[in-house]
N, C-alpha and C positions, 0 to 999 in steps of 0.2 A: 502493498499501499504506501502509498506515495504523498509525502506533504505539500496543499499548495500554498505556496511563498506569492507573495505582492510585492510589485514590482513597481518600479517609474513607469509613466505611461510619457512617450515622445510629445507630447501635449507641449502650447506652450504655457499652458493653464497647471499655475502650482495647485497640488491637493493641501488647503487647509490650514486645519487640525488633528488630533488621534481623540479616533476614541479605541482604546486597548483594552480587552474584556476577555476574562476565563474564567476555572476552575480553579482554586489553588488544590487541590491533594500536600496534607498534613498530620502527623503525626497528633495524639492527641494532649498534647502536652501546652506548655505555657509555650503561645506566643507573639513573635515578634516584629516591624518595622523595619529594614533598615536605608538611611536615604543618604546616599552622597555626589550631593547636585553642585556644580560648577558652572562658572558662565562659558561660553565656547558654543558650538553647532560641530558636530562630530555625531553626533547621538545618543542613544540617551538608551540600557537596558531591562527590563522586568528580569528577575528570577526568583528563584520558590524552590525552600527544601523541605524537610519535615519540619523545625521549625520556625521557617525567617522568609520574610516577604521582601525584598529586593528593591530596591529602583538607584539607577545610578547612572550620571555620564553626563553632556555636557549639552545640552539642546536649547537656554532658558542669557536674555541678557543683562540681567539683574541683580537675579535670585541665587544666591547660592546657604545652603547647607549639608551638611556630616552629622547626624544623630541615627539613635535609638532610637524606637518606639515600642511600648508593650503593648500592648493593642485589649489585650483584659474582653477577651470573647473566650467566648465555655461555649466550643460551639464542637460539633460531629465532622469528620478527617474529609473534610472538602467545602470547599467558604468562594461561593463569591466575589469578585471586585472588580471593579471598571476602573481603568487610567484614564483624563483628562488632561489635555494638552489645546491652551490657546494661546499661537503664535502672538499671536497680536495685544493682548494681555500681557502675556511673561507669567501663564495662567495655570497651576498646574494642581490639580483636583484629583484625592484617591477615596473612588468609594469601597470599605470593605468591608464583609459583615454586619450588611445595615448603616453602618459609622459613614462620614464625609468624613476628608478629612485633606484642609488645605497646605497641599506644599506647597505651592508656593502664590503667595498673596499676589496679584495684580500689582499694575505697574505701566505707567504710564512709557509708550517708545516711541514718540516724535520725534525721525531722524534716524532711524534703531534699527539696525536688522533685525526680521524675524527669521525665529528658525521654525523650514517647516521640509513638506515633503517629506514626511517620517515615510521609510519604507524596511518591510522586513529581512534581516539581509541570510546571514547562515542559520544552515539549520543544528539546531543542537541535539544531545543523549536524550533517549529514550529512559525513564529514569521511574520506581515506582514513587518518589514524591517530585512534586513539582506543579506544571503549570497546564492542564487539559484544556481540551474546544478551545484556543487562542483565537479567536475573535478580531479582526480590525474595522471599525464599527458594524460591515449586515456579512461581512466577510470572513468569514473558516480559511485560518492559516493554516487546521493541523487540530484534527479530533485527534493526536495522540499527547501522551503528559510529557514535557517538554524540559529541561532543569531552567532554557532561560531561552528568553526571546531578548533578537535584538535588535535594533532603530537606528538606519542611518536616517542623513540629517540633508538640508542641504540652507545657506540662509539667501537671505530675497529682501530687498530692500523695501521696507512696511507697508509707504505712500504706494509703492509698487502694484501689489500682494491686495491693499484699497483698491485697487484702480481695477484689477482683475476678479473682484468679489463683487460690486457695480456691475458690467455687465453679463453675469452670470446670471442674473438673475431670471425666475422661472415667470416672473411677472413682469418683465422691464421696466421694474424698477431699480434701485438701488436697494444690494444687499447688501448698509454697511455695520456694523452692530455698536452700539450703545458709546457716546462723547465721553461725556461722561460718568464712572461709577463708582457708585461708592461703595465698598467694601469693609465690609468691622472698621465702618467711623473712619477713610482715607478717599478725597477725592482723586479719581484716579482718569486725568484724561486720555480720552481712546484717539488710536492714530484716526481714527474711518465718521472722525468728527462732524458731526450735527446738530448744533443746536437753536432754535432761537430763545433772543430771551425778553420777558416783557417786560415794564416795568410798570411798575403800579400808581399811579399820580394818587392827589388828594381825592377826586373829583369819579375814583374808579369804578368805573360800573359792570363789569367783569368782560370778557373777552374769548375770542374762539382761535388757538395755535392751532396749525392745520402742516401738517407734514408735509416737509420740501422735496419725502422720495414722489410726493403724487406730483411731480410738475408734470407736465405729456399726460397728466388723464382725469378724465371725470370730474370733478370736485364732491360726486355724488358718493366716493369711490376712498375719499382720502379719508386717513384715520382721524382725527382733529378731540381738539384736549380744551372744556370750556372752561374756565375758573371765574366763580365767580364775585362777588360783590364783598361775599364770607369773609375770601381769602387776605386782601388786605387789611378788615380790621383783625385778624386772626396775627400775623405775619407784624412784631413788636416792634423787632429789629434792625429786617432789610424789606427791600419796595420791589425788589428786582426775584424774579421768580423767570429760569431757565427749564425751557423746555426740548427735552435731546428721543429726537426716533431713530428710531436704529430696527436693523429685521436681523430675522438667524441667529436670533443665542441664544446663545450655550451654555454660557454660567448658570439660567435661575432653572434649568431641566433637571429634574427628580428622574429617579436613575429609573421606569417604572415596564416594564408588557405594554400594560395599557393607555400607555400617556407621552402624546408626542411635543412637541413650540409651535406653531407655527410665527409664520415670520413677523409682526409688526408690534415694534415696542418701546415704549416712551419711560423719557426721565423728567419728571419734575419735579427740581430743587429753589428751595426758600432758604440760602446761607443760614446755615449755627442759629435752625430756628424746627424747634419742635410742632408741626399740628396736626389737632386732632381735635372733633368733636363741634366740623363746622355746624353754620347754622343750613346756610345753603348745600349744597354737594357740589364736587366734582365732577364734570360728567366727560368719563370719552366714549370715541364710538369707535366704533373696530370696525371694520369690515370684509370679509372671512367667503371661507370654500362656504356651503350651500354643509350642514348643520341639521340633520335628519328629523323630523320632529317628536319621533324614535330614542334623541339622543336631550340629556338635557343638559347646560349648560350652569355656570353659575361665580361670579365676583368675589377674588381672595386677595387675602392679601400677605405681606411675608414681611413681622415687623423684625429686621435686620440686629435691632437693640435684643431683645431678649434671644432670638438664634443668629449669633452674628457668624458664623461658619457652617451649618445648617438650613436648608433651604425648609420652612416650615411653610406651609401656604393654611391658611388659615380665614372664616367669613366672617369676622366681627367688621363690623363696620364700614360693608361695601352690598352693595343689592345688584341684578337685570333692573333695569327701566327696558326700557322698550326693544325689541328683540322682533327679528327673523330669521327666513334659514339665512342668509348668507350679511347678517348685521345683528349686533351686539353692544348693547348700551350698557357701562357702568355708571353704579352713582356710588361714592366713595364719599366719605366727611372727616377722609385724619388722611396724610401722606405720607407713606412708605413703601414697600415695594408691590404694582399689583397687575393681577393674571384675572384671564379667563379659563376657567374651568371647562371643560366636556366632555361630555360620557364618551368612551369609546368604540361600549355595547350597547346593544339596547337596555332598557332600564328593566329588568323583571318587575319591578314593586317600586310605587309610587315615593318618591328622596327622601328622607328624613333630613334636617340636620346636620353635616356634617360628617355627609353617608355620603356625598360625592370628592372625595378630597383627592381620587386619584385619574386627573384627565388630561386628554391637551391643554395648552395651557400658553393663550396672547400676556405675553409682560409686559408690564409699566414699571419703571424705575421712578421711584422720585421719594423726594427727602425731603 
């Protein structure tokens, strides 16, 4: 039986990010994670044995770390994991045994080189302990249990990578990601920045902000955010609101076979302010592919102050307004991360509060 090996294509386009998943075959004892990352773009190795999962290499522009983490997992002899790499944000995250671990926090890379085009290198030996069913995105590399996977990489100018992504949109509009990303209290300027700033004057009566990605499209299909007058009253320290529109976001997705992230994402920022309990809600209008009537949807938010490292979508403070098969309006009385969750499978029974957490999502970045 031969392994299937991923390789670089002859296309002029670059394969942006990496999602590598597998089943860690290990013993029943204490489990640990070894991380050894340095700056550069030679590649990355993921290996495993009876007691440790190791991630080593050079793919980051700014992140460096060398440490051992006790996972504290009380699991059987097989543990699923996924490693996520976003070169445009220098962001590396590992999900293992239901835990989300940020190995490299997002960083601003404008003017920097992005490390991308990660492809599987030479085959590793088969062993009783290691990584089984290694998969890149949806492509199976090997069904055998291998001791390690090596991924080679290529550097590319980040701006060039943004330009390529903007030309690959299946909708004809830009596929750039977040311009400003707040993560664990840090404001990160994205190399593919697209944002609009609104100044709330004394006579502010509300305003509608339209996604710049919608240029050339019908106004009826544009993602929009309506900022109410109540936002001016609630913002005590700043008069400026920044709305950032982006698409094809990977940072907010929960790993779930029943969920996927759709394109349109918005960020709303009032600097150094915690906005909650607005007397009039912010209205976010999403246009999307058809959602069957048998699939429920809900507007939810992620409080990054309560859960700074692990995505946790909750329904507090948001509700669905008007909706149609290709349209969803979210009404939210606070600022944080927001998303629309849509059930992938037809509902068998009437939905109850909190029962529809694992769904497709459109995300809003709001601070």
